[in-house]
PDB file with one MODEL, atoms N, CA, C and O in Angstrom:
MODEL        1
ATOM      1  N   SER A   1      12.478   3.985  -1.074  1.00  0.00           N
ATOM      2  CA  SER A   1      12.863   4.713   0.126  1.00  0.00           C
ATOM      3  C   SER A   1      13.890   3.910   0.905  1.00  0.00           C
ATOM      4  O   SER A   1      14.100   2.725   0.646  1.00  0.00           O
ATOM      5  N   GLU A   2      14.514   4.562   1.844  1.00  0.00           N
ATOM      6  CA  GLU A   2      15.454   3.876   2.717  1.00  0.00           C
ATOM      7  C   GLU A   2      14.687   2.848   3.545  1.00  0.00           C
ATOM      8  O   GLU A   2      13.518   3.055   3.870  1.00  0.00           O
ATOM      9  N   THR A   3      15.336   1.759   3.878  1.00  0.00           N
ATOM     10  CA  THR A   3      14.679   0.664   4.597  1.00  0.00           C
ATOM     11  C   THR A   3      14.048   1.125   5.902  1.00  0.00           C
ATOM     12  O   THR A   3      12.891   0.806   6.177  1.00  0.00           O
ATOM     13  N   GLU A   4      14.790   1.866   6.703  1.00  0.00           N
ATOM     14  CA  GLU A   4      14.262   2.315   7.994  1.00  0.00           C
ATOM     15  C   GLU A   4      13.026   3.192   7.810  1.00  0.00           C
ATOM     16  O   GLU A   4      12.044   3.043   8.538  1.00  0.00           O
ATOM     17  N   GLU A   5      13.072   4.098   6.849  1.00  0.00           N
ATOM     18  CA  GLU A   5      11.930   4.976   6.571  1.00  0.00           C
ATOM     19  C   GLU A   5      10.725   4.158   6.116  1.00  0.00           C
ATOM     20  O   GLU A   5       9.596   4.426   6.526  1.00  0.00           O
ATOM     21  N   LEU A   6      10.965   3.169   5.274  1.00  0.00           N
ATOM     22  CA  LEU A   6       9.879   2.321   4.776  1.00  0.00           C
ATOM     23  C   LEU A   6       9.172   1.608   5.921  1.00  0.00           C
ATOM     24  O   LEU A   6       7.942   1.558   5.953  1.00  0.00           O
ATOM     25  N   PHE A   7       9.932   1.060   6.857  1.00  0.00           N
ATOM     26  CA  PHE A   7       9.332   0.349   7.982  1.00  0.00           C
ATOM     27  C   PHE A   7       8.659   1.292   8.975  1.00  0.00           C
ATOM     28  O   PHE A   7       7.628   0.947   9.552  1.00  0.00           O
ATOM     29  N   LYS A   8       9.225   2.467   9.179  1.00  0.00           N
ATOM     30  CA  LYS A   8       8.653   3.424  10.121  1.00  0.00           C
ATOM     31  C   LYS A   8       7.416   4.116   9.565  1.00  0.00           C
ATOM     32  O   LYS A   8       6.505   4.463  10.316  1.00  0.00           O
ATOM     33  N   ASN A   9       7.380   4.316   8.252  1.00  0.00           N
ATOM     34  CA  ASN A   9       6.319   5.104   7.647  1.00  0.00           C
ATOM     35  C   ASN A   9       5.883   4.505   6.310  1.00  0.00           C
ATOM     36  O   ASN A   9       6.112   5.109   5.262  1.00  0.00           O
ATOM     37  N   PRO A  10       5.257   3.324   6.334  1.00  0.00           N
ATOM     38  CA  PRO A  10       4.794   2.753   5.063  1.00  0.00           C
ATOM     39  C   PRO A  10       3.634   3.593   4.515  1.00  0.00           C
ATOM     40  O   PRO A  10       2.661   3.853   5.223  1.00  0.00           O
ATOM     41  N   ILE A  11       3.743   4.009   3.270  1.00  0.00           N
ATOM     42  CA  ILE A  11       2.755   4.939   2.716  1.00  0.00           C
ATOM     43  C   ILE A  11       1.733   4.255   1.814  1.00  0.00           C
ATOM     44  O   ILE A  11       0.538   4.536   1.906  1.00  0.00           O
ATOM     45  N   HIS A  12       2.193   3.361   0.947  1.00  0.00           N
ATOM     46  CA  HIS A  12       1.276   2.700   0.024  1.00  0.00           C
ATOM     47  C   HIS A  12       0.453   1.659   0.782  1.00  0.00           C
ATOM     48  O   HIS A  12       0.990   0.959   1.640  1.00  0.00           O
ATOM     49  N   PRO A  13      -0.843   1.547   0.479  1.00  0.00           N
ATOM     50  CA  PRO A  13      -1.680   0.565   1.168  1.00  0.00           C
ATOM     51  C   PRO A  13      -1.146  -0.877   1.078  1.00  0.00           C
ATOM     52  O   PRO A  13      -1.305  -1.648   2.024  1.00  0.00           O
ATOM     53  N   TYR A  14      -0.521  -1.245  -0.040  1.00  0.00           N
ATOM     54  CA  TYR A  14       0.035  -2.596  -0.153  1.00  0.00           C
ATOM     55  C   TYR A  14       1.183  -2.783   0.830  1.00  0.00           C
ATOM     56  O   TYR A  14       1.278  -3.821   1.485  1.00  0.00           O
ATOM     57  N   THR A  15       2.053  -1.786   0.937  1.00  0.00           N
ATOM     58  CA  THR A  15       3.172  -1.862   1.878  1.00  0.00           C
ATOM     59  C   THR A  15       2.656  -1.935   3.308  1.00  0.00           C
ATOM     60  O   THR A  15       3.192  -2.690   4.119  1.00  0.00           O
ATOM     61  N   GLN A  16       1.633  -1.171   3.623  1.00  0.00           N
ATOM     62  CA  GLN A  16       1.037  -1.212   4.956  1.00  0.00           C
ATOM     63  C   GLN A  16       0.508  -2.615   5.267  1.00  0.00           C
ATOM     64  O   GLN A  16       0.730  -3.141   6.357  1.00  0.00           O
ATOM     65  N   ALA A  17      -0.192  -3.216   4.304  1.00  0.00           N
ATOM     66  CA  ALA A  17      -0.733  -4.560   4.508  1.00  0.00           C
ATOM     67  C   ALA A  17       0.384  -5.586   4.652  1.00  0.00           C
ATOM     68  O   ALA A  17       0.328  -6.463   5.515  1.00  0.00           O
ATOM     69  N   LEU A  18       1.381  -5.470   3.812  1.00  0.00           N
ATOM     70  CA  LEU A  18       2.504  -6.405   3.853  1.00  0.00           C
ATOM     71  C   LEU A  18       3.213  -6.347   5.210  1.00  0.00           C
ATOM     72  O   LEU A  18       3.480  -7.383   5.818  1.00  0.00           O
ATOM     73  N   LEU A  19       3.510  -5.153   5.672  1.00  0.00           N
ATOM     74  CA  LEU A  19       4.208  -5.014   6.950  1.00  0.00           C
ATOM     75  C   LEU A  19       3.332  -5.400   8.136  1.00  0.00           C
ATOM     76  O   LEU A  19       3.851  -5.828   9.167  1.00  0.00           O
ATOM     77  N   SER A  20       2.033  -5.261   8.012  1.00  0.00           N
ATOM     78  CA  SER A  20       1.145  -5.657   9.109  1.00  0.00           C
ATOM     79  C   SER A  20       1.110  -7.173   9.281  1.00  0.00           C
ATOM     80  O   SER A  20       0.680  -7.669  10.322  1.00  0.00           O
ATOM     81  N   ALA A  21       1.558  -7.907   8.271  1.00  0.00           N
ATOM     82  CA  ALA A  21       1.572  -9.371   8.333  1.00  0.00           C
ATOM     83  C   ALA A  21       2.845  -9.929   8.961  1.00  0.00           C
ATOM     84  O   ALA A  21       2.933 -11.128   9.226  1.00  0.00           O
ATOM     85  N   VAL A  22       3.830  -9.070   9.200  1.00  0.00           N
ATOM     86  CA  VAL A  22       5.081  -9.521   9.814  1.00  0.00           C
ATOM     87  C   VAL A  22       4.796  -9.874  11.270  1.00  0.00           C
ATOM     88  O   VAL A  22       4.244  -9.054  12.003  1.00  0.00           O
ATOM     89  N   PRO A  23       5.160 -11.076  11.699  1.00  0.00           N
ATOM     90  CA  PRO A  23       4.889 -11.469  13.092  1.00  0.00           C
ATOM     91  C   PRO A  23       5.595 -10.561  14.097  1.00  0.00           C
ATOM     92  O   PRO A  23       6.728 -10.134  13.875  1.00  0.00           O
ATOM     93  N   GLU A  24       4.919 -10.275  15.190  1.00  0.00           N
ATOM     94  CA  GLU A  24       5.483  -9.445  16.274  1.00  0.00           C
ATOM     95  C   GLU A  24       5.531 -10.300  17.541  1.00  0.00           C
ATOM     96  O   GLU A  24       4.488 -10.664  18.084  1.00  0.00           O
ATOM     97  N   PRO A  25       6.729 -10.619  18.010  1.00  0.00           N
ATOM     98  CA  PRO A  25       6.834 -11.487  19.189  1.00  0.00           C
ATOM     99  C   PRO A  25       6.470 -10.802  20.513  1.00  0.00           C
ATOM    100  O   PRO A  25       6.090 -11.479  21.468  1.00  0.00           O
ATOM    101  N   ASP A  26       6.580  -9.480  20.581  1.00  0.00           N
ATOM    102  CA  ASP A  26       6.274  -8.769  21.824  1.00  0.00           C
ATOM    103  C   ASP A  26       4.758  -8.600  21.947  1.00  0.00           C
ATOM    104  O   ASP A  26       4.157  -7.895  21.137  1.00  0.00           O
ATOM    105  N   PRO A  27       4.122  -9.237  22.952  1.00  0.00           N
ATOM    106  CA  PRO A  27       2.651  -9.162  23.063  1.00  0.00           C
ATOM    107  C   PRO A  27       2.128  -7.746  23.306  1.00  0.00           C
ATOM    108  O   PRO A  27       1.009  -7.427  22.906  1.00  0.00           O
ATOM    109  N   GLU A  28       2.921  -6.896  23.953  1.00  0.00           N
ATOM    110  CA  GLU A  28       2.477  -5.520  24.212  1.00  0.00           C
ATOM    111  C   GLU A  28       2.429  -4.715  22.912  1.00  0.00           C
ATOM    112  O   GLU A  28       1.493  -3.948  22.685  1.00  0.00           O
ATOM    113  N   ILE A  29       3.427  -4.892  22.075  1.00  0.00           N
ATOM    114  CA  ILE A  29       3.439  -4.199  20.776  1.00  0.00           C
ATOM    115  C   ILE A  29       2.380  -4.802  19.863  1.00  0.00           C
ATOM    116  O   ILE A  29       1.707  -4.085  19.123  1.00  0.00           O
ATOM    117  N   LYS A  30       2.237  -6.118  19.919  1.00  0.00           N
ATOM    118  CA  LYS A  30       1.264  -6.815  19.066  1.00  0.00           C
ATOM    119  C   LYS A  30      -0.158  -6.293  19.318  1.00  0.00           C
ATOM    120  O   LYS A  30      -0.941  -6.164  18.378  1.00  0.00           O
ATOM    121  N   LYS A  31      -0.495  -5.993  20.577  1.00  0.00           N
ATOM    122  CA  LYS A  31      -1.822  -5.473  20.905  1.00  0.00           C
ATOM    123  C   LYS A  31      -2.090  -4.128  20.248  1.00  0.00           C
ATOM    124  O   LYS A  31      -3.235  -3.801  19.935  1.00  0.00           O
ATOM    125  N   LEU A  32      -1.024  -3.343  20.037  1.00  0.00           N
ATOM    126  CA  LEU A  32      -1.170  -1.996  19.483  1.00  0.00           C
ATOM    127  C   LEU A  32      -1.212  -1.968  17.961  1.00  0.00           C
ATOM    128  O   LEU A  32      -1.647  -0.983  17.366  1.00  0.00           O
ATOM    129  N   ARG A  33      -0.762  -3.040  17.339  1.00  0.00           N
ATOM    130  CA  ARG A  33      -0.694  -3.066  15.871  1.00  0.00           C
ATOM    131  C   ARG A  33      -2.033  -3.378  15.246  1.00  0.00           C
ATOM    132  O   ARG A  33      -2.808  -4.187  15.758  1.00  0.00           O
ATOM    133  N   LYS A  34      -2.288  -2.728  14.143  1.00  0.00           N
ATOM    134  CA  LYS A  34      -3.504  -2.994  13.373  1.00  0.00           C
ATOM    135  C   LYS A  34      -3.147  -3.937  12.237  1.00  0.00           C
ATOM    136  O   LYS A  34      -2.299  -3.612  11.406  1.00  0.00           O
ATOM    137  N   ARG A  35      -3.776  -5.086  12.191  1.00  0.00           N
ATOM    138  CA  ARG A  35      -3.544  -6.049  11.126  1.00  0.00           C
ATOM    139  C   ARG A  35      -4.475  -5.727   9.964  1.00  0.00           C
ATOM    140  O   ARG A  35      -5.680  -5.568  10.155  1.00  0.00           O
ATOM    141  N   ILE A  36      -3.922  -5.633   8.773  1.00  0.00           N
ATOM    142  CA  ILE A  36      -4.710  -5.335   7.576  1.00  0.00           C
ATOM    143  C   ILE A  36      -4.913  -6.633   6.811  1.00  0.00           C
ATOM    144  O   ILE A  36      -3.951  -7.271   6.385  1.00  0.00           O
ATOM    145  N   ILE A  37      -6.158  -7.012   6.641  1.00  0.00           N
ATOM    146  CA  ILE A  37      -6.501  -8.229   5.906  1.00  0.00           C
ATOM    147  C   ILE A  37      -6.966  -7.829   4.513  1.00  0.00           C
ATOM    148  O   ILE A  37      -7.944  -7.096   4.361  1.00  0.00           O
ATOM    149  N   LEU A  38      -6.265  -8.311   3.509  1.00  0.00           N
ATOM    150  CA  LEU A  38      -6.646  -8.010   2.122  1.00  0.00           C
ATOM    151  C   LEU A  38      -7.697  -9.013   1.663  1.00  0.00           C
ATOM    152  O   LEU A  38      -7.560 -10.216   1.886  1.00  0.00           O
ATOM    153  N   ARG A  39      -8.713  -8.522   1.039  1.00  0.00           N
ATOM    154  CA  ARG A  39      -9.801  -9.368   0.521  1.00  0.00           C
ATOM    155  C   ARG A  39      -9.560  -9.648  -0.956  1.00  0.00           C
ATOM    156  O   ARG A  39      -8.880  -8.882  -1.640  1.00  0.00           O
ATOM    157  N   GLY A  40     -10.114 -10.739  -1.438  1.00  0.00           N
ATOM    158  CA  GLY A  40     -10.029 -11.057  -2.859  1.00  0.00           C
ATOM    159  C   GLY A  40      -8.732 -11.736  -3.237  1.00  0.00           C
ATOM    160  O   GLY A  40      -7.876 -12.007  -2.395  1.00  0.00           O
ATOM    161  N   GLU A  41      -8.611 -12.000  -4.510  1.00  0.00           N
ATOM    162  CA  GLU A  41      -7.445 -12.684  -5.058  1.00  0.00           C
ATOM    163  C   GLU A  41      -6.479 -11.680  -5.685  1.00  0.00           C
ATOM    164  O   GLU A  41      -6.917 -10.660  -6.217  1.00  0.00           O
ATOM    165  N   PRO A  42      -5.194 -11.949  -5.634  1.00  0.00           N
ATOM    166  CA  PRO A  42      -4.244 -11.072  -6.326  1.00  0.00           C
ATOM    167  C   PRO A  42      -4.526 -11.064  -7.829  1.00  0.00           C
ATOM    168  O   PRO A  42      -4.885 -12.101  -8.388  1.00  0.00           O
ATOM    169  N   PRO A  43      -4.373  -9.928  -8.486  1.00  0.00           N
ATOM    170  CA  PRO A  43      -4.624  -9.876  -9.931  1.00  0.00           C
ATOM    171  C   PRO A  43      -3.564 -10.655 -10.704  1.00  0.00           C
ATOM    172  O   PRO A  43      -2.462 -10.893 -10.211  1.00  0.00           O
ATOM    173  N   SER A  44      -3.913 -11.035 -11.891  1.00  0.00           N
ATOM    174  CA  SER A  44      -2.999 -11.769 -12.763  1.00  0.00           C
ATOM    175  C   SER A  44      -1.843 -10.875 -13.196  1.00  0.00           C
ATOM    176  O   SER A  44      -2.075  -9.766 -13.676  1.00  0.00           O
ATOM    177  N   PRO A  45      -0.601 -11.335 -13.037  1.00  0.00           N
ATOM    178  CA  PRO A  45       0.525 -10.540 -13.532  1.00  0.00           C
ATOM    179  C   PRO A  45       0.600 -10.560 -15.058  1.00  0.00           C
ATOM    180  O   PRO A  45       1.222  -9.688 -15.666  1.00  0.00           O
ATOM    181  N   ILE A  46      -0.034 -11.552 -15.671  1.00  0.00           N
ATOM    182  CA  ILE A  46      -0.045 -11.655 -17.131  1.00  0.00           C
ATOM    183  C   ILE A  46      -1.095 -10.726 -17.733  1.00  0.00           C
ATOM    184  O   ILE A  46      -0.878 -10.131 -18.788  1.00  0.00           O
ATOM    185  N   ASN A  47      -2.224 -10.608 -17.058  1.00  0.00           N
ATOM    186  CA  ASN A  47      -3.319  -9.765 -17.530  1.00  0.00           C
ATOM    187  C   ASN A  47      -3.771  -8.862 -16.383  1.00  0.00           C
ATOM    188  O   ASN A  47      -4.847  -9.065 -15.821  1.00  0.00           O
ATOM    189  N   PRO A  48      -2.950  -7.861 -16.034  1.00  0.00           N
ATOM    190  CA  PRO A  48      -3.299  -7.021 -14.886  1.00  0.00           C
ATOM    191  C   PRO A  48      -4.516  -6.147 -15.172  1.00  0.00           C
ATOM    192  O   PRO A  48      -4.829  -5.867 -16.329  1.00  0.00           O
ATOM    193  N   PRO A  49      -5.196  -5.723 -14.120  1.00  0.00           N
ATOM    194  CA  PRO A  49      -6.363  -4.853 -14.319  1.00  0.00           C
ATOM    195  C   PRO A  49      -5.916  -3.468 -14.778  1.00  0.00           C
ATOM    196  O   PRO A  49      -4.756  -3.098 -14.595  1.00  0.00           O
ATOM    197  N   PRO A  50      -6.826  -2.705 -15.369  1.00  0.00           N
ATOM    198  CA  PRO A  50      -6.474  -1.328 -15.732  1.00  0.00           C
ATOM    199  C   PRO A  50      -6.294  -0.493 -14.477  1.00  0.00           C
ATOM    200  O   PRO A  50      -6.759  -0.867 -13.400  1.00  0.00           O
ATOM    201  N   GLY A  51      -5.626   0.628 -14.619  1.00  0.00           N
ATOM    202  CA  GLY A  51      -5.423   1.518 -13.484  1.00  0.00           C
ATOM    203  C   GLY A  51      -4.359   0.979 -12.538  1.00  0.00           C
ATOM    204  O   GLY A  51      -3.406   0.326 -12.963  1.00  0.00           O
ATOM    205  N   CYS A  52      -4.530   1.255 -11.278  1.00  0.00           N
ATOM    206  CA  CYS A  52      -3.592   0.769 -10.268  1.00  0.00           C
ATOM    207  C   CYS A  52      -3.744  -0.746 -10.151  1.00  0.00           C
ATOM    208  O   CYS A  52      -4.860  -1.250 -10.026  1.00  0.00           O
ATOM    209  N   ARG A  53      -2.650  -1.457 -10.191  1.00  0.00           N
ATOM    210  CA  ARG A  53      -2.712  -2.919 -10.131  1.00  0.00           C
ATOM    211  C   ARG A  53      -3.197  -3.436  -8.789  1.00  0.00           C
ATOM    212  O   ARG A  53      -3.630  -4.584  -8.688  1.00  0.00           O
ATOM    213  N   PHE A  54      -3.131  -2.613  -7.766  1.00  0.00           N
ATOM    214  CA  PHE A  54      -3.547  -3.033  -6.433  1.00  0.00           C
ATOM    215  C   PHE A  54      -5.023  -2.723  -6.152  1.00  0.00           C
ATOM    216  O   PHE A  54      -5.556  -3.179  -5.141  1.00  0.00           O
ATOM    217  N   HIS A  55      -5.689  -1.966  -7.015  1.00  0.00           N
ATOM    218  CA  HIS A  55      -7.044  -1.497  -6.691  1.00  0.00           C
ATOM    219  C   HIS A  55      -8.055  -2.603  -6.385  1.00  0.00           C
ATOM    220  O   HIS A  55      -8.935  -2.370  -5.557  1.00  0.00           O
ATOM    221  N   PRO A  56      -7.990  -3.797  -6.998  1.00  0.00           N
ATOM    222  CA  PRO A  56      -9.000  -4.804  -6.649  1.00  0.00           C
ATOM    223  C   PRO A  56      -8.948  -5.246  -5.176  1.00  0.00           C
ATOM    224  O   PRO A  56      -9.942  -5.742  -4.647  1.00  0.00           O
ATOM    225  N   ARG A  57      -7.809  -5.072  -4.524  1.00  0.00           N
ATOM    226  CA  ARG A  57      -7.664  -5.512  -3.132  1.00  0.00           C
ATOM    227  C   ARG A  57      -7.444  -4.361  -2.163  1.00  0.00           C
ATOM    228  O   ARG A  57      -7.326  -4.584  -0.958  1.00  0.00           O
ATOM    229  N   CYS A  58      -7.389  -3.161  -2.661  1.00  0.00           N
ATOM    230  CA  CYS A  58      -7.076  -1.994  -1.827  1.00  0.00           C
ATOM    231  C   CYS A  58      -8.302  -1.548  -1.031  1.00  0.00           C
ATOM    232  O   CYS A  58      -9.368  -1.334  -1.608  1.00  0.00           O
ATOM    233  N   PRO A  59      -8.160  -1.406   0.284  1.00  0.00           N
ATOM    234  CA  PRO A  59      -9.302  -0.937   1.074  1.00  0.00           C
ATOM    235  C   PRO A  59      -9.637   0.531   0.845  1.00  0.00           C
ATOM    236  O   PRO A  59     -10.695   0.990   1.275  1.00  0.00           O
ATOM    237  N   TYR A  60      -8.761   1.277   0.180  1.00  0.00           N
ATOM    238  CA  TYR A  60      -8.975   2.708  -0.059  1.00  0.00           C
ATOM    239  C   TYR A  60      -9.233   3.030  -1.534  1.00  0.00           C
ATOM    240  O   TYR A  60      -9.215   4.202  -1.911  1.00  0.00           O
ATOM    241  N   ALA A  61      -9.469   2.032  -2.365  1.00  0.00           N
ATOM    242  CA  ALA A  61      -9.610   2.256  -3.807  1.00  0.00           C
ATOM    243  C   ALA A  61     -10.730   3.242  -4.124  1.00  0.00           C
ATOM    244  O   ALA A  61     -11.816   3.197  -3.546  1.00  0.00           O
ATOM    245  N   MET A  62     -10.422   4.132  -5.063  1.00  0.00           N
ATOM    246  CA  MET A  62     -11.377   5.132  -5.547  1.00  0.00           C
ATOM    247  C   MET A  62     -11.630   4.837  -7.026  1.00  0.00           C
ATOM    248  O   MET A  62     -10.946   4.009  -7.626  1.00  0.00           O
ATOM    249  N   ASP A  63     -12.607   5.513  -7.602  1.00  0.00           N
ATOM    250  CA  ASP A  63     -12.919   5.278  -9.015  1.00  0.00           C
ATOM    251  C   ASP A  63     -11.711   5.497  -9.916  1.00  0.00           C
ATOM    252  O   ASP A  63     -11.490   4.724 -10.848  1.00  0.00           O
ATOM    253  N   ILE A  64     -10.923   6.541  -9.652  1.00  0.00           N
ATOM    254  CA  ILE A  64      -9.771   6.833 -10.508  1.00  0.00           C
ATOM    255  C   ILE A  64      -8.751   5.694 -10.480  1.00  0.00           C
ATOM    256  O   ILE A  64      -8.044   5.465 -11.462  1.00  0.00           O
ATOM    257  N   CYS A  65      -8.678   4.993  -9.369  1.00  0.00           N
ATOM    258  CA  CYS A  65      -7.733   3.865  -9.241  1.00  0.00           C
ATOM    259  C   CYS A  65      -8.053   2.768 -10.256  1.00  0.00           C
ATOM    260  O   CYS A  65      -7.162   2.061 -10.726  1.00  0.00           O
ATOM    261  N   LYS A  66      -9.324   2.640 -10.581  1.00  0.00           N
ATOM    262  CA  LYS A  66      -9.761   1.602 -11.522  1.00  0.00           C
ATOM    263  C   LYS A  66      -9.512   1.991 -12.974  1.00  0.00           C
ATOM    264  O   LYS A  66      -9.489   1.133 -13.856  1.00  0.00           O
ATOM    265  N   ARG A  67      -9.325   3.296 -13.222  1.00  0.00           N
ATOM    266  CA  ARG A  67      -9.198   3.785 -14.592  1.00  0.00           C
ATOM    267  C   ARG A  67      -7.775   4.150 -14.997  1.00  0.00           C
ATOM    268  O   ARG A  67      -7.361   3.884 -16.125  1.00  0.00           O
ATOM    269  N   GLU A  68      -7.025   4.760 -14.077  1.00  0.00           N
ATOM    270  CA  GLU A  68      -5.720   5.309 -14.441  1.00  0.00           C
ATOM    271  C   GLU A  68      -4.621   4.837 -13.499  1.00  0.00           C
ATOM    272  O   GLU A  68      -4.821   4.718 -12.290  1.00  0.00           O
ATOM    273  N   GLU A  69      -3.452   4.571 -14.083  1.00  0.00           N
ATOM    274  CA  GLU A  69      -2.296   4.252 -13.245  1.00  0.00           C
ATOM    275  C   GLU A  69      -1.912   5.499 -12.472  1.00  0.00           C
ATOM    276  O   GLU A  69      -1.907   6.594 -13.034  1.00  0.00           O
ATOM    277  N   PRO A  70      -1.590   5.355 -11.192  1.00  0.00           N
ATOM    278  CA  PRO A  70      -1.207   6.536 -10.425  1.00  0.00           C
ATOM    279  C   PRO A  70       0.174   7.040 -10.811  1.00  0.00           C
ATOM    280  O   PRO A  70       1.031   6.261 -11.227  1.00  0.00           O
ATOM    281  N   PRO A  71       0.388   8.341 -10.673  1.00  0.00           N
ATOM    282  CA  PRO A  71       1.715   8.898 -10.947  1.00  0.00           C
ATOM    283  C   PRO A  71       2.643   8.649  -9.755  1.00  0.00           C
ATOM    284  O   PRO A  71       2.188   8.335  -8.655  1.00  0.00           O
ATOM    285  N   MET A  72       3.933   8.793  -9.988  1.00  0.00           N
ATOM    286  CA  MET A  72       4.900   8.684  -8.908  1.00  0.00           C
ATOM    287  C   MET A  72       4.875   9.980  -8.107  1.00  0.00           C
ATOM    288  O   MET A  72       4.971  11.070  -8.671  1.00  0.00           O
ATOM    289  N   ILE A  73       4.747   9.852  -6.797  1.00  0.00           N
ATOM    290  CA  ILE A  73       4.725  11.001  -5.899  1.00  0.00           C
ATOM    291  C   ILE A  73       5.899  10.850  -4.941  1.00  0.00           C
ATOM    292  O   ILE A  73       6.068   9.798  -4.325  1.00  0.00           O
ATOM    293  N   GLU A  74       6.707  11.891  -4.812  1.00  0.00           N
ATOM    294  CA  GLU A  74       7.782  11.865  -3.825  1.00  0.00           C
ATOM    295  C   GLU A  74       7.238  12.528  -2.561  1.00  0.00           C
ATOM    296  O   GLU A  74       7.095  13.750  -2.505  1.00  0.00           O
ATOM    297  N   VAL A  75       6.935  11.711  -1.544  1.00  0.00           N
ATOM    298  CA  VAL A  75       6.341  12.223  -0.315  1.00  0.00           C
ATOM    299  C   VAL A  75       7.386  12.798   0.630  1.00  0.00           C
ATOM    300  O   VAL A  75       7.081  13.669   1.445  1.00  0.00           O
ATOM    301  N   LYS A  76       8.604  12.317   0.521  1.00  0.00           N
ATOM    302  CA  LYS A  76       9.765  12.826   1.244  1.00  0.00           C
ATOM    303  C   LYS A  76      10.947  12.595   0.326  1.00  0.00           C
ATOM    304  O   LYS A  76      10.848  11.811  -0.619  1.00  0.00           O
ATOM    305  N   THR A  77      12.039  13.246   0.577  1.00  0.00           N
ATOM    306  CA  THR A  77      13.217  13.030  -0.252  1.00  0.00           C
ATOM    307  C   THR A  77      13.582  11.558  -0.223  1.00  0.00           C
ATOM    308  O   THR A  77      13.867  11.003   0.838  1.00  0.00           O
ATOM    309  N   GLY A  78      13.573  10.927  -1.385  1.00  0.00           N
ATOM    310  CA  GLY A  78      13.920   9.520  -1.501  1.00  0.00           C
ATOM    311  C   GLY A  78      12.811   8.549  -1.146  1.00  0.00           C
ATOM    312  O   GLY A  78      13.017   7.338  -1.232  1.00  0.00           O
ATOM    313  N   HIS A  79      11.631   9.036  -0.748  1.00  0.00           N
ATOM    314  CA  HIS A  79      10.504   8.150  -0.411  1.00  0.00           C
ATOM    315  C   HIS A  79       9.380   8.425  -1.400  1.00  0.00           C
ATOM    316  O   HIS A  79       8.676   9.431  -1.310  1.00  0.00           O
ATOM    317  N   ARG A  80       9.234   7.503  -2.342  1.00  0.00           N
ATOM    318  CA  ARG A  80       8.259   7.659  -3.421  1.00  0.00           C
ATOM    319  C   ARG A  80       7.137   6.633  -3.288  1.00  0.00           C
ATOM    320  O   ARG A  80       7.316   5.548  -2.735  1.00  0.00           O
ATOM    321  N   VAL A  81       5.987   7.011  -3.810  1.00  0.00           N
ATOM    322  CA  VAL A  81       4.831   6.120  -3.795  1.00  0.00           C
ATOM    323  C   VAL A  81       4.053   6.351  -5.086  1.00  0.00           C
ATOM    324  O   VAL A  81       3.979   7.473  -5.587  1.00  0.00           O
ATOM    325  N   TRP A  82       3.484   5.296  -5.609  1.00  0.00           N
ATOM    326  CA  TRP A  82       2.603   5.380  -6.772  1.00  0.00           C
ATOM    327  C   TRP A  82       1.203   5.082  -6.251  1.00  0.00           C
ATOM    328  O   TRP A  82       0.787   3.925  -6.203  1.00  0.00           O
ATOM    329  N   CYS A  83       0.478   6.127  -5.860  1.00  0.00           N
ATOM    330  CA  CYS A  83      -0.836   5.922  -5.248  1.00  0.00           C
ATOM    331  C   CYS A  83      -1.657   7.201  -5.363  1.00  0.00           C
ATOM    332  O   CYS A  83      -1.175   8.291  -5.057  1.00  0.00           O
ATOM    333  N   TRP A  84      -2.907   7.054  -5.808  1.00  0.00           N
ATOM    334  CA  TRP A  84      -3.792   8.208  -5.964  1.00  0.00           C
ATOM    335  C   TRP A  84      -4.134   8.854  -4.625  1.00  0.00           C
ATOM    336  O   TRP A  84      -4.499  10.029  -4.597  1.00  0.00           O
ATOM    337  N   LEU A  85      -4.029   8.135  -3.534  1.00  0.00           N
ATOM    338  CA  LEU A  85      -4.325   8.718  -2.221  1.00  0.00           C
ATOM    339  C   LEU A  85      -3.406   9.886  -1.880  1.00  0.00           C
ATOM    340  O   LEU A  85      -3.760  10.746  -1.075  1.00  0.00           O
ATOM    341  N   HIS A  86      -2.237   9.913  -2.488  1.00  0.00           N
ATOM    342  CA  HIS A  86      -1.239  10.907  -2.122  1.00  0.00           C
ATOM    343  C   HIS A  86      -1.049  11.998  -3.166  1.00  0.00           C
ATOM    344  O   HIS A  86      -0.108  12.786  -3.075  1.00  0.00           O
ATOM    345  N   VAL A  87      -1.933  12.050  -4.155  1.00  0.00           N
ATOM    346  CA  VAL A  87      -1.883  13.116  -5.162  1.00  0.00           C
ATOM    347  C   VAL A  87      -2.570  14.342  -4.584  1.00  0.00           C
ATOM    348  O   VAL A  87      -3.741  14.292  -4.207  1.00  0.00           O
ATOM    349  N   ARG A  88      -1.839  15.431  -4.520  1.00  0.00           N
ATOM    350  CA  ARG A  88      -2.393  16.687  -3.989  1.00  0.00           C
ATOM    351  C   ARG A  88      -3.247  17.356  -5.057  1.00  0.00           C
ATOM    352  O   ARG A  88      -2.850  17.458  -6.218  1.00  0.00           O
ATOM    353  N   LYS A  89      -4.406  17.801  -4.650  1.00  0.00           N
ATOM    354  CA  LYS A  89      -5.308  18.443  -5.614  1.00  0.00           C
ATOM    355  C   LYS A  89      -5.367  19.923  -5.369  1.00  0.00           C
ATOM    356  O   LYS A  89      -6.074  20.638  -6.079  1.00  0.00           O
TER     357      LYS A  89
ENDMDL
END
């Protein structure tokens, strides 16, 4: 996605966690931000887990995340995400 769109509307849980770790110097804005703390260790890039590679640390992981890689979903023109949370049923 475009940089501005990515920062304004992070869709994937990993992107949300990553952006929540960016320091915010303004104390008023900092109070409003939700910091996402990821639990566990990052998976091995040499021997990744089955399914979504982020599922071991994802706070929203579902059973399907552990079994199958998510498909690419275009949530807006030019803004794509690979995440089972955004698959329309």
